[in-house]
N, CA, C and O of each residue as an XYZ file, in Angstrom:
712
protein
N      86.930    123.508    112.420
C      86.869    123.279    110.968
C      86.701    121.751    110.847
O      87.183    121.117    111.785
N      86.468    121.472    110.463
C      86.337    119.948    109.611
C      86.681    119.749    108.345
O      85.951    120.130    107.430
N      87.788    119.152    108.146
C      88.136    118.727    106.942
C      88.477    117.318    106.227
O      89.285    116.603    106.819
N      87.977    116.891    105.103
C      88.157    115.622    104.716
C      88.504    115.742    103.093
O      87.643    115.757    102.213
N      89.789    115.815    102.896
C      90.689    116.023    101.373
C      91.827    115.389    101.182
O      92.305    114.560    101.956
N      92.378    115.816     99.973
C      93.138    114.635     99.409
C      94.720    115.110    100.395
O      95.784    114.516    100.215
N      94.577    116.093    101.252
C      95.616    116.511    101.608
C      95.527    116.142    103.155
O      96.585    116.250    103.775
N      94.418    115.726    103.850
C      94.348    115.017    105.025
C      93.172    115.234    105.641
O      92.425    116.113    105.212
N      92.820    114.440    106.779
C      91.490    114.868    107.113
C      91.612    115.272    108.601
O      90.694    115.377    109.414
N      92.664    115.435    108.752
C      92.683    116.831    110.063
C      93.569    118.578    110.169
O      94.743    118.920    110.031
N      92.463    119.224    110.437
C      93.133    120.647    110.458
C      94.506    121.004    109.854
O      94.953    121.613    108.882
N      95.022    120.199    111.103
C      96.657    120.659    111.318
C      97.568    119.736    109.714
O      98.406    120.156    108.917
N      96.872    118.400    109.848
C      97.502    118.217    108.854
C      97.430    118.496    107.349
O      98.330    118.432    106.512
N      96.281    118.783    107.228
C      95.878    119.294    105.803
C      96.415    120.699    105.683
O      96.772    120.976    104.538
N      96.602    121.921    106.832
C      97.298    123.279    106.691
C      98.806    122.703    106.546
O      99.377    123.034    105.507
N      99.492    121.925    107.405
C     100.989    121.308    107.008
C     101.042    120.925    105.726
O     102.010    121.456    105.181
N     100.674    120.511    105.292
C     100.718    119.670    103.884
C     100.405    120.693    102.650
O     100.795    120.512    101.497
N      99.660    121.755    103.085
C      99.475    122.929    102.200
C     100.945    123.393    102.208
O     101.639    123.185    101.213
N     101.422    123.984    103.238
C     102.365    124.424    103.685
C     103.512    124.240    102.936
O     104.146    124.933    102.141
N     103.654    122.707    103.568
C     104.858    122.214    102.789
C     104.904    121.756    101.014
O     105.862    121.122    100.572
N     103.572    122.242    100.007
C     103.384    122.461     98.792
C     102.585    121.046     98.491
O     102.066    120.979     97.377
N     102.476    120.240     99.111
C     101.667    118.803     98.483
C     100.792    119.062     97.761
O     100.163    120.074     98.070
N     100.470    118.526     96.864
C      99.240    118.803     95.797
C      98.098    117.806     96.294
O      97.207    118.584     96.637
N      97.841    117.084     96.420
C      96.590    116.004     96.878
C      96.356    115.306     95.271
O      95.455    114.487     95.088
N      97.283    115.745     94.159
C      96.843    114.846     93.156
C      97.870    113.409     92.502
O      99.075    113.202     92.360
N      96.536    112.608     92.223
C      97.455    111.023     92.315
C      96.535    110.585     91.586
O      95.341    110.879     91.642
N      97.397    109.412     90.430
C      96.627    108.661     89.540
C      95.520    107.956     90.269
O      95.549    107.385     91.359
N      94.533    108.128     89.411
C      92.954    107.875     89.827
C      92.714    106.179     89.973
O      92.396    105.488     89.005
N      92.929    105.620     91.381
C      92.838    103.997     91.821
C      91.116    103.941     91.963
O      90.831    102.763     92.178
N      90.121    104.614     91.930
C      88.718    104.254     92.131
C      88.417    103.155     91.481
O      88.062    102.091     91.987
N      88.578    103.441     90.150
C      88.153    103.125     88.808
C      89.095    102.871     87.787
O      90.015    103.655     87.554
N      88.924    101.848     87.183
C      89.858    101.848     85.807
C      89.640    102.996     84.493
O      88.782    102.924     83.613
N      90.337    103.697     84.606
C      90.482    104.964     83.872
C      91.340    104.923     82.593
O      91.387    105.866     81.804
N      92.126    103.578     82.414
C      92.515    103.471     81.193
C      92.063    103.868     79.908
O      92.740    103.860     78.880
N      90.832    104.229     80.034
C      90.146    104.392     78.504
C      89.835    106.035     78.320
O      89.247    106.599     77.398
N      90.520    106.666     79.685
C      90.361    108.015     79.886
C      91.599    108.570     79.408
O      92.609    108.001     79.822
N      91.812    109.860     78.383
C      93.176    110.424     78.617
C      93.774    110.797     79.617
O      94.963    110.530     79.795
N      92.965    111.569     80.555
C      93.321    112.194     81.398
C      93.312    110.940     82.936
O      92.295    110.380     83.347
N      94.590    110.788     83.469
C      93.945    109.697     84.903
C      94.633    110.248     86.609
O      95.247    109.626     87.476
N      94.311    111.228     86.541
C      94.940    111.737     87.635
C      93.495    112.349     88.005
O      92.519    112.247     87.261
N      93.489    113.125     89.500
C      92.708    113.595     90.494
C      93.026    113.583     91.708
O      94.008    112.918     92.039
N      91.944    114.642     93.127
C      92.365    114.625     93.911
C      91.468    113.724     94.939
O      90.687    114.050     95.833
N      91.852    112.603     94.502
C      90.891    111.277     95.209
C      91.520    111.566     96.704
O      92.585    112.152     96.899
N      90.686    111.062     97.674
C      90.249    110.751     99.057
C      90.915    109.744     99.361
O      90.120    108.812     99.489
N      92.105    109.362     99.577
C      92.394    108.070    100.454
C      92.452    107.987    101.419
O      92.636    108.980    102.123
N      92.276    106.318    102.099
C      91.940    106.025    103.584
C      91.074    107.076    104.136
O      91.322    107.981    104.933
N      89.918    106.715    103.474
C      89.001    107.115    104.534
C      88.209    106.600    105.378
O      88.039    105.393    105.205
N      87.708    107.014    106.153
C      87.127    105.924    107.208
C      86.161    106.739    108.134
O      86.659    107.595    108.866
N      84.764    106.515    108.147
C      83.556    107.107    108.815
C      83.321    106.607    110.256
O      82.286    106.740    110.908
N      84.460    106.014    110.631
C      83.720    105.281    111.988
C      83.760    106.343    112.684
O      84.378    107.370    112.404
N      83.042    106.119    113.704
C      82.463    107.206    115.001
C      82.257    108.338    114.472
O      82.355    109.329    115.197
N      81.889    108.504    112.961
C      81.329    109.884    112.872
C      80.176    109.337    111.992
O      79.368    110.254    111.846
N      79.690    107.994    111.218
C      78.721    108.070    110.336
C      78.076    106.487    110.599
O      78.682    105.452    110.322
N      76.994    106.545    111.071
C      76.155    105.275    111.611
C      76.495    103.999    109.998
O      76.530    104.337    108.815
N      76.625    103.048    110.383
C      76.934    101.779    109.784
C      75.988    101.971    108.912
O      76.551    102.316    107.874
N      74.759    101.935    108.745
C      73.636    101.622    108.014
C      73.867    102.476    106.945
O      73.871    102.159    105.755
N      74.097    103.793    107.518
C      74.221    104.963    106.449
C      75.883    104.771    105.341
O      76.106    104.904    104.137
N      76.386    104.556    106.052
C      78.199    104.110    105.570
C      78.026    103.372    103.981
O      78.722    103.626    102.997
N      76.745    102.270    104.076
C      76.731    101.251    102.947
C      75.913    101.762    101.803
O      76.054    101.406    100.633
N      74.863    102.813    102.346
C      73.914    103.078    101.485
C      74.686    104.601    100.437
O      74.804    104.684     99.214
N      75.097    105.652    101.565
C      75.325    106.881    100.870
C      76.500    106.722    100.051
O      77.311    105.843    100.344
N      76.713    107.607     98.883
C      77.716    108.241     98.406
C      78.745    108.897     98.964
O      78.619    109.471    100.046
N      79.972    108.879     98.219
C      81.072    109.090     98.804
C      81.051    110.821     99.554
O      81.603    111.283    100.553
N      80.067    111.465     98.438
C      80.132    113.108     98.679
C      79.359    113.053    100.139
O      79.903    113.454    101.167
N      78.032    112.510    100.102
C      77.782    112.820    101.482
C      77.940    111.950    102.465
O      77.011    111.997    103.272
N      78.981    110.969    102.771
C      79.839    110.408    103.892
C      80.840    111.653    104.132
O      81.051    112.021    105.288
N      81.502    112.350    102.956
C      82.504    113.269    103.187
C      81.825    114.164    104.086
O      82.228    114.197    105.249
N      80.562    115.122    103.634
C      79.808    115.785    104.200
C      79.259    115.774    105.383
O      78.958    116.801    105.990
N      79.035    114.295    105.924
C      78.295    114.234    107.458
C      79.503    113.786    107.891
O      79.406    113.671    109.113
N      80.757    113.426    107.473
C      82.190    113.516    108.500
C      82.670    114.795    108.976
O      82.781    115.153    110.148
N      83.084    115.779    107.363
C      83.619    116.839    108.012
C      82.823    117.784    108.584
O      83.538    118.642    109.101
N      81.302    118.082    108.767
C      80.152    118.613    109.320
C      80.688    118.146    111.053
O      81.250    118.876    111.870
N      80.381    117.059    111.169
C      80.684    116.634    112.545
C      82.250    117.215    113.255
O      82.319    117.820    114.325
N      83.444    116.859    112.364
C      84.415    117.459    113.071
C      84.603    118.978    113.237
O      85.399    119.556    113.978
N      83.484    119.625    112.184
C      83.839    120.862    112.448
C      83.061    121.561    114.247
O      83.400    122.400    115.081
N      81.955    120.622    114.068
C      81.341    120.723    114.989
C      82.134    120.700    116.250
O      82.436    121.738    116.839
N      82.438    119.626    116.621
C      83.573    119.349    117.460
C      85.243    119.984    117.550
O      85.868    120.232    118.581
N      85.600    120.107    116.448
C      86.884    121.806    116.656
C      86.135    122.606    116.908
O      86.789    123.370    117.617
N      84.667    123.197    116.781
C      84.117    124.072    117.354
C      83.886    124.158    118.685
O      83.195    125.082    119.113
N      84.405    123.251    119.497
C      83.625    122.966    120.631
C      81.958    122.779    120.733
O      81.504    122.998    121.856
N      81.296    122.517    120.019
C      79.883    122.691    119.792
C      79.756    120.796    120.221
O      80.156    119.912    119.463
N      79.286    120.617    121.221
C      78.920    119.501    121.784
C      77.296    119.165    122.176
O      76.423    119.628    121.442
N      77.108    118.752    122.772
C      74.881    118.022    123.060
C      74.592    119.251    123.874
O      73.572    119.908    123.667
N      75.780    119.690    125.122
C      75.165    120.555    125.568
C      75.330    122.269    125.274
O      74.675    123.113    125.885
N      76.047    122.487    124.522
C      76.228    123.602    123.643
C      74.784    123.482    122.513
O      73.916    124.295    122.194
N      75.001    122.334    122.210
C      73.662    122.272    121.181
C      72.367    122.271    121.607
O      71.486    122.478    120.773
N      72.026    122.037    122.982
C      70.492    121.874    123.729
C      70.569    123.908    123.741
O      69.593    124.566    123.381
N      71.502    124.373    124.077
C      70.911    125.760    124.283
C      70.846    126.940    123.204
O      70.418    128.087    123.328
N      71.506    126.173    121.918
C      71.415    126.836    120.734
C      69.652    127.299    120.505
O      68.714    126.567    120.819
N      69.528    128.653    119.901
C      68.010    128.693    119.676
C      68.074    128.352    117.918
O      68.546    129.104    117.065
N      67.497    127.093    117.712
C      67.870    126.071    116.831
C      67.268    126.859    115.575
O      67.659    126.573    114.444
N      66.258    127.912    115.801
C      65.474    128.361    114.624
C      66.743    129.234    114.047
O      66.437    129.975    113.113
N      67.947    129.258    114.407
C      69.088    130.143    113.780
C      69.819    129.490    113.844
O      70.713    130.044    114.483
N      70.245    128.067    113.448
C      70.845    126.920    113.022
C      70.785    126.516    111.664
O      69.668    126.163    111.285
N      71.809    126.475    110.747
C      71.834    125.767    109.190
C      72.871    125.056    109.201
O      73.952    125.149    109.782
N      72.143    123.870    108.043
C      73.180    123.961    107.360
C      73.491    123.893    105.378
O      72.769    123.358    104.536
N      74.633    124.545    105.197
C      74.467    124.879    103.365
C      75.735    124.609    103.302
O      76.712    125.104    103.864
N      75.577    123.563    102.372
C      76.965    122.460    101.824
C      76.331    122.326    100.282
O      75.259    121.781    100.018
N      77.442    123.086     99.117
C      77.784    122.968     97.958
C      77.873    121.849     97.670
O      77.993    120.985     98.539
N      77.832    121.535     96.209
C      78.090    120.238     95.670
C      77.709    120.498     94.033
O      76.597    120.893     93.682
N      78.860    120.200     93.061
C      78.910    120.327     91.762
C      77.724    119.122     91.126
O      76.677    119.402     90.542
N      78.151    118.000     91.382
C      77.590    116.906     91.369
C      76.435    116.099     91.922
O      75.530    115.593     91.259
N      76.593    116.055     93.176
C      76.482    115.274     93.889
C      76.623    113.621     94.056
O      77.773    113.182     94.044
N      75.657    112.794     94.192
C      76.013    110.936     94.174
C      76.035    110.477     92.974
O      75.028    109.999     92.451
N      77.327    110.572     92.304
C      77.065    109.863     90.643
C      77.405    108.304     90.896
O      76.836    107.520     90.137
N      78.369    107.698     91.991
C      78.217    106.449     92.330
C      76.740    105.482     92.280
O      76.372    104.508     91.623
N      75.943    106.624     93.720
C      74.948    105.750     93.500
C      73.716    106.149     92.155
O      72.640    105.552     92.124
N      73.924    106.762     91.559
C      73.307    106.929     90.128
C      73.839    106.062     89.164
O      73.084    105.555     88.334
N      75.227    105.790     89.165
C      75.455    104.725     88.386
C      75.312    103.405     88.293
O      75.381    102.622     87.346
N      75.011    103.235     89.912
C      74.825    101.798     90.218
C      73.417    101.362     90.382
O      73.106    100.177     90.508
N      72.351    102.602     90.376
C      71.068    102.182     89.886
C      70.924    102.015     88.244
O      70.610    100.982     87.652
N      71.156    102.974     87.815
C      71.360    102.482     85.825
C      71.635    101.025     86.095
O      70.699    100.240     85.944
N      73.160    100.441     86.590
C      73.500     99.506     85.808
C      72.689     98.394     87.076
O      73.339     97.349     87.101
N      71.839     98.354     87.800
C      71.116     97.509     88.184
C      69.835     97.586     87.946
O      69.067     96.772     88.461
N      69.261     98.885     86.873
C      67.968     98.772     85.882
C      68.084     98.088     84.768
O      67.158     97.872     83.987
N      69.796     97.531     84.580
C      69.676     96.815     83.091
C      69.145     95.606     83.176
O      68.560     95.036     82.254
N      69.417     94.961     84.818
C      68.908     93.813     85.498
C      67.641     93.511     85.686
O      67.088     92.458     85.369
N      67.152     94.488     86.235
C      65.723     94.838     86.496
C      65.647     95.848     87.468
O      66.467     95.874     88.386
N      64.709     96.724     87.362
C      64.191     97.785     88.181
C      63.780     97.234     89.806
O      63.425     98.160     90.535
N      63.784     96.381     90.207
C      63.488     95.897     91.461
C      64.594     95.842     91.896
O      64.595     95.805     93.126
N      66.226     95.802     91.132
C      67.245     95.600     91.784
C      68.015     96.969     92.145
O      69.133     97.153     92.627
N      67.028     97.841     91.744
C      67.376     99.363     91.837
C      67.501     99.983     93.601
O      66.729     99.429     94.384
N      68.151    100.748     94.007
C      68.220    100.981     95.098
C      67.360    101.849     95.110
O      67.335    102.484     94.056
N      66.219    102.334     96.277
C      65.031    102.846     95.974
C      65.796    104.803     96.651
O      65.428    105.959     96.447
N      66.522    104.399     97.163
C      67.226    106.055     97.593
C      67.966    106.555     96.472
O      68.277    107.733     96.648
N      68.375    106.060     95.336
C      68.990    106.350     93.786
C      68.878    107.920     93.695
O      69.734    108.719     94.074
N      67.421    108.265     93.007
C      67.078    109.483     92.860
C      67.503    110.412     94.085
O      68.565    110.957     93.787
N      67.186    110.691     95.010
C      67.539    111.538     96.652
C      68.822    111.816     96.365
O      69.328    112.810     95.844
N      69.536    110.275     96.987
C      70.500    110.317     97.125
C      71.542    110.727     95.931
O      72.721    110.420     96.111
N      71.170    111.422     94.685
C      71.707    111.655     93.694
C      72.155    113.198     93.549
O      73.083    113.695     92.910
N      70.947    113.910     94.551
C      71.041    115.166     94.387
C      71.930    115.961     95.061
O      72.503    115.594     96.086
N      72.101    117.216     94.451
C      73.400    117.451     95.186
C      73.119    118.096     96.295
O      74.090    118.373     97.000
N      71.508    118.593     96.858
C      71.620    119.320     97.929
C      71.690    117.793     99.209
O      71.235    117.834    100.352
N      72.122    117.044     98.803
C      71.572    115.830     99.503
C      72.550    115.750    100.916
O      72.265    115.423    102.068
N      73.871    116.215    100.270
C      74.895    116.117    101.611
C      74.189    116.958    102.941
O      74.022    116.593    104.104
N      73.903    118.044    102.353
C      73.535    118.869    103.421
C      72.122    118.392    104.227
O      71.980    118.472    105.447
N      71.246    117.947    103.406
C      69.881    117.199    104.024
C      70.223    116.510    104.895
O      69.890    116.753    106.055
N      71.156    115.225    104.486
C      71.874    114.242    105.402
C      72.416    114.742    106.826
O      72.259    114.326    107.974
N      73.063    115.722    106.307
C      73.669    115.897    107.475
C      72.880    116.762    108.385
O      72.888    116.357    109.547
N      72.180    117.877    108.163
C      71.102    118.083    108.750
C      69.911    117.126    109.601
O      69.703    117.299    110.802
N      69.339    116.325    108.959
C      68.818    115.474    109.422
C      69.683    113.832    110.447
O      69.261    112.946    111.190
N      70.731    114.147    109.990
C      71.873    113.466    111.478
C      71.655    114.352    112.797
O      71.171    113.929    113.846
N      72.027    115.437    112.593
C      71.964    116.715    113.844
C      70.606    116.499    114.485
O      70.418    116.253    115.676
N      69.650    116.627    113.503
C      68.092    116.295    114.402
C      67.998    115.442    115.243
O      67.511    115.376    116.372
N      68.520    114.779    114.573
C      68.933    113.225    115.433
C      69.939    113.453    116.783
O      70.106    112.777    117.798
N      70.447    114.548    116.375
C      71.423    114.511    117.733
C      70.545    115.700    118.808
O      71.260    116.018    119.759
N      69.366    116.286    118.814
C      68.504    116.821    119.489
C      68.666    118.108    118.784
O      68.206    119.080    119.383
N      69.392    118.388    117.284
C      68.620    119.947    117.036
C      67.764    119.668    116.073
O      67.843    119.035    115.020
N      66.841    120.315    116.677
C      65.192    120.105    115.834
C      65.032    120.549    114.404
O      66.013    120.944    113.774
N      64.035    120.507    113.962
C      63.791    120.389    112.726
C      64.089    121.724    111.756
O      63.667    121.808    110.603
N      64.809    122.649    112.359
C      64.663    123.730    111.866
C      66.088    123.867    111.021
O      66.512    124.558    110.095
N      66.411    123.166    111.588
C      68.310    123.056    110.814
C      68.103    122.612    109.809
O      68.624    123.179    108.849
N      66.992    121.025    109.483
C      66.481    120.718    108.442
C      65.756    121.842    107.519
O      66.188    122.214    106.428
N      64.725    122.257    108.074
C      63.978    123.364    107.319
C      65.077    124.547    106.586
O      64.611    125.071    105.574
N      65.856    124.805    106.817
C      67.120    125.824    106.430
C      67.665    125.382    105.446
O      67.887    126.154    104.514
N      68.046    124.003    105.356
C      68.758    123.158    104.949
C      67.874    123.023    102.703
O      68.298    122.909    101.553
N      66.304    123.174    103.583
C      65.840    122.499    102.105
C      65.295    123.782    101.142
O      64.790    123.668    100.025
N      65.565    125.162    101.965
C      65.025    126.215    101.258
C      66.435    127.221    101.252
O      67.338    127.395    102.071
N      66.106    127.831     99.779
C      66.961    128.843     99.135
C      67.439    130.240    100.225
O      66.983    131.382    100.279
N      68.170    129.795    100.750
C      68.687    131.111    101.976
C      69.726    131.816    101.173
O      70.456    131.322    100.314
N      69.667    133.268    101.663
C      70.985    133.954    101.389
C      71.911    134.067    102.737
O      72.052    135.284    102.612
N      72.492    133.838    103.667
C      73.465    133.944    104.652
C      73.185    134.662    105.099
O      72.655    134.640    106.209
N      73.507    136.003    104.171
C      74.079    137.361    104.279
C      72.708    138.228    104.839
O      72.910    139.204    105.561
N      71.463    137.878    104.519
C      70.461    138.218    104.736
C      69.566    137.919    106.368
O      68.598    138.459    106.902
N      70.514    136.748    106.762
C      69.752    136.206    107.932
C      70.587    135.942    108.928
O      71.755    135.574    108.804
N      69.910    136.155    110.077
C      71.092    136.390    111.530
C      71.235    134.592    112.543
O      70.672    134.151    113.545
N      72.540    133.911    111.354
C      72.323    132.740    112.579
C      73.427    132.404    113.241
O      74.578    132.521    112.822
N      72.981    131.861    114.585
C      73.935    131.933    115.592
C      75.196    130.522    115.070
O      76.300    130.661    115.597
N      75.072    129.488    114.282
C      75.498    128.323    114.061
C      75.261    127.964    112.756
O      74.077    127.818    112.455
N      76.335    127.732    111.652
C      75.839    127.574    110.418
C      77.186    127.022    109.317
O      78.150    127.612    108.827
N      76.533    125.192    109.216
C      77.708    124.551    109.056
C      77.543    124.848    107.415
O      76.582    124.585    106.691
N      79.120    125.638    107.008
C      78.734    125.398    105.058
C      80.304    125.039    104.753
O      81.325    125.328    105.378
N      80.081    124.254    103.478
C      81.039    123.894    102.987
C      81.289    123.748    101.506
O      80.477    124.419    100.869
N      81.779    123.373    101.074
C      81.883    122.632     99.589
C      82.212    121.536     99.644
O      83.025    121.166    100.490
N      81.525    120.495     98.520
C      81.251    118.970     98.808
C      81.663    118.218     97.505
O      80.875    118.568     96.626
N      82.453    117.446     97.085
C      82.146    116.606     96.019
C      82.604    115.257     96.182
O      83.104    115.038     97.285
N      82.562    114.133     95.250
C      83.253    112.941     95.216
C      82.383    112.130     94.130
O      81.155    112.062     94.181
N      83.218    111.493     93.092
C      82.056    111.042     92.297
C      83.130    109.617     92.192
O      82.776    108.623     91.559
């Protein structure tokens, strides 16, 4: 299991915080929310992508994609899926399916602010990085670079009903971050 939550970033910490009744809800610190009537959220604090996500991606990606990559890789590690195991897997029976309600809102917001200055200031990745399936796609593409072939990416990009297919490895989760 790989977790990146307001209650912890390791399964044992997450589970123990659940058992102890911690909520993970606190005042919003990420942005100035003084103009809003509600000022609380389940923010992920002290999050680091070190060792999980390449630095160039960490600078470009929205938080929800960074959470997806980190949690997905932690899940593989926790499940004992290393490079040797991945080499032996039938890659046509592997997939990534991560649900997200809003996707990359910060990337989208930054693009709109840049557009007010000049279209040349916009991040060329703003539209694809703002889509809700990008967390799955980026994790699949990153795993493809770790010797999982493009079958993983193909499953990510098509609408699949998991119960009707026979997967040997499926990374699935729900992810958001705005």
